Each structure stands twice: as structure tokens, then as C-alpha cells.
Legacy VTK file of the C-alpha trace (Angstrom):
# vtk DataFile Version 3.0
C-alpha trace
ASCII
DATASET POLYDATA
POINTS 177 float
0.177 0.049 -0.228
1.588 3.251 -0.784
2.176 5.333 1.440
1.612 9.535 1.541
3.526 12.521 1.421
1.194 15.920 2.567
4.310 19.059 2.128
3.557 22.487 2.697
4.469 24.489 -0.718
4.159 28.038 0.753
1.799 27.562 3.037
1.204 29.201 6.163
-1.547 26.567 8.039
0.689 23.840 8.311
-1.210 22.942 11.894
-4.376 21.892 9.627
-2.062 20.225 7.577
-1.207 18.131 11.472
-4.871 17.467 11.962
-6.017 15.959 8.737
-3.322 13.572 9.119
-5.651 10.694 11.283
-8.207 11.672 9.307
-6.495 10.644 6.084
-4.513 7.692 6.656
-8.244 6.301 8.367
-9.659 7.586 4.757
-7.174 5.781 2.774
-5.689 3.276 5.415
-2.430 3.551 5.304
0.290 6.232 6.082
-0.233 9.657 6.028
2.618 11.569 6.865
3.671 15.416 7.158
7.082 16.287 5.752
8.670 18.971 3.699
10.555 19.099 0.655
14.284 20.097 0.400
14.457 23.624 -1.359
11.790 23.724 -3.773
11.369 27.634 -6.095
7.826 27.808 -7.790
8.842 31.083 -8.968
9.672 29.903 -12.302
6.097 28.102 -12.745
4.408 31.928 -12.094
2.474 32.984 -15.164
3.010 36.914 -15.688
0.575 37.466 -17.450
-1.942 35.584 -15.719
-0.282 36.360 -12.012
-1.336 32.557 -11.796
0.902 28.850 -10.868
0.697 27.085 -13.471
-0.569 23.321 -11.945
0.015 21.277 -15.007
4.141 21.967 -14.521
4.707 22.039 -11.137
2.831 18.825 -10.500
5.105 17.656 -12.992
7.855 18.810 -10.633
6.269 17.333 -7.325
6.237 13.899 -9.631
10.029 13.856 -9.576
10.287 13.623 -5.691
7.652 10.465 -5.253
9.983 7.914 -3.906
8.617 4.268 -5.265
4.367 3.978 -4.307
4.124 7.054 -2.620
1.189 8.927 -3.166
2.960 13.195 -3.106
0.714 16.117 -2.423
1.910 19.775 -2.156
-0.063 21.996 -0.476
0.251 25.746 -0.963
-1.286 29.600 -0.962
-0.532 30.033 -4.323
-2.669 30.467 -6.940
-3.417 27.918 -9.491
-4.379 27.440 -13.041
-4.700 24.713 -15.996
-4.872 26.423 -19.308
-8.312 25.702 -19.503
-9.849 26.319 -17.366
-9.638 30.523 -15.184
-8.606 28.863 -11.985
-8.144 25.713 -9.871
-8.843 23.895 -5.708
-6.388 21.564 -6.808
-5.274 18.858 -9.699
-4.059 15.276 -9.487
-3.641 12.858 -11.958
-6.177 10.074 -12.677
-3.598 6.596 -11.294
-1.043 9.117 -10.669
1.484 9.507 -7.677
2.152 13.279 -7.320
-1.355 16.217 -6.805
-1.162 19.552 -6.088
-4.001 21.654 -3.820
-4.325 25.859 -2.681
-5.571 27.312 -0.506
-5.198 30.097 -2.333
-9.452 29.749 -2.995
-10.028 28.713 0.700
-10.201 31.083 2.609
-13.678 33.015 3.135
-11.594 36.538 2.918
-11.679 36.084 -0.589
-15.363 36.388 -0.577
-15.242 39.200 1.639
-16.398 36.740 4.343
-14.979 37.361 8.472
-12.523 34.514 8.391
-13.091 30.692 9.602
-10.317 28.681 9.917
-12.851 25.730 10.731
-14.342 26.203 7.764
-11.221 26.254 5.885
-9.546 23.285 7.453
-13.253 21.556 6.107
-12.718 23.126 2.344
-8.254 21.310 2.648
-9.700 18.000 3.978
-12.559 18.138 0.997
-9.500 19.130 -1.405
-7.219 17.443 -0.188
-9.893 13.512 -0.313
-10.801 14.895 -4.099
-7.036 14.826 -5.708
-5.974 11.810 -3.534
-9.409 10.248 -4.714
-8.097 10.656 -8.611
-4.343 10.018 -7.792
-6.371 6.298 -6.900
-7.782 5.551 -9.950
-11.587 7.605 -8.883
-12.778 9.819 -11.769
-15.415 12.784 -10.933
-18.759 11.072 -9.556
-22.393 12.510 -9.933
-24.281 11.127 -7.129
-25.004 14.657 -4.654
-22.801 15.132 -1.806
-19.760 12.806 -2.771
-16.575 14.370 -1.986
-16.117 13.136 -6.047
-17.970 15.384 -7.107
-16.428 18.526 -9.868
-16.090 21.365 -8.377
-15.842 24.762 -10.063
-17.121 27.140 -7.095
-15.838 26.947 -3.075
-19.956 27.289 -2.175
-20.618 24.088 -4.510
-17.343 22.806 -2.122
-19.039 23.288 1.305
-22.184 21.599 -0.257
-20.509 18.003 -0.258
-19.657 15.759 2.594
-15.525 15.190 3.177
-16.526 11.652 2.502
-16.778 9.359 -0.396
-20.519 7.864 -1.876
-20.159 4.346 -1.114
-19.769 3.427 -4.672
-17.113 5.304 -5.131
-15.241 4.047 -1.651
-15.427 0.677 -2.950
-14.120 1.481 -6.283
-11.065 3.425 -4.415
-11.202 0.206 -1.915
-10.626 -2.463 -5.155
-8.294 0.190 -6.946
-5.603 -0.288 -3.376
-5.590 -4.105 -4.104
LINES 1 178
177 0 1 2 3 4 5 6 7 8 9 10 11 12 13 14 15 16 17 18 19 20 21 22 23 24 25 26 27 28 29 30 31 32 33 34 35 36 37 38 39 40 41 42 43 44 45 46 47 48 49 50 51 52 53 54 55 56 57 58 59 60 61 62 63 64 65 66 67 68 69 70 71 72 73 74 75 76 77 78 79 80 81 82 83 84 85 86 87 88 89 90 91 92 93 94 95 96 97 98 99 100 101 102 103 104 105 106 107 108 109 110 111 112 113 114 115 116 117 118 119 120 121 122 123 124 125 126 127 128 129 130 131 132 133 134 135 136 137 138 139 140 141 142 143 144 145 146 147 148 149 150 151 152 153 154 155 156 157 158 159 160 161 162 163 164 165 166 167 168 169 170 171 172 173 174 175 176
């Protein structure tokens, strides 16, 4: 069973990541650790026209850091995009070993609301489980509430659960065999 390594990359809320480790470990039935990276400069992935960072290029670099069957999840506070979308909350390749999560658009303050770190942590957890689901081979689900439901807006994320529907969960277990 591959372990999961969560690595903050220019991310301020590391204590929230620490709090998520046991739940992620239980959910994915594997060891989940908080790690660090040797110097990981994101400036080459900044697109000055968009004032955002290219998630696809960052994932390619993260993937180079994977050891064995480990899954690695980079977490940042920087604004991410992929060429076909204006912004993303996270990105992972189906069945891949690397994923990337951005907290940038998960903070209430981005929407003119009072900051609430509990809401932020809940959103971050949903993103993490969703992108790890992709890394473990799951596609988007259409079951209302399932964490694997695609999310375009933060309001949609708030309506999702932090768990997978029974179908996605069964597929996850099958893929982990």
C-alpha cells in the first residue's frame, strides 16, 4: 500500500495539515505523514499574464520527488491554474503519484466574509480527499454530496461531504488492492 506524504509549499496553515493526518490515514488506510521538501522554488511556474501558478508544471516537478509507490501532495497558498480553467482548487492525474492543492480560494476572506479556519480546514480536507481519490484512480462522481463530485465554486465545495459515496469508496478499495 503506498504511503501518502503531505508537503507544504509556501503554505501558512501547517497546523491544519497536521490535524488532517489521522483522518486521511483512516480514510485511505495507509500511512500519511507531513513532510518537507528540499528547496522547492515555485517562481519558474508563475505566469505573469495570469498572475497565477501553473499547476500542471508544478505536478511534473512534484512527481520527480516520488519515491517508490508513495503519493505526494503539495499544498500551497498560491493561486493555481491549468490552461483550460481560470483557476483550480487542486489538481491530480488519474492514477498518478503527485497532486497539488491550493488554499488560495478556500479562505473566506477571498469572498468578503469573516475568516473561519474551521471552514477553511473543512474545504482543504475535501480538496485533499478529492485529489487523492484521483491519484488512486477515481474519476468524478455525479452522486450529490460525494467528495468526488467536480467543484467549480467554493459554494459547491461547501455543499459536498468530506466522504466518498459508497460506489466511489468501493472503487477506491478495489483500486488499492
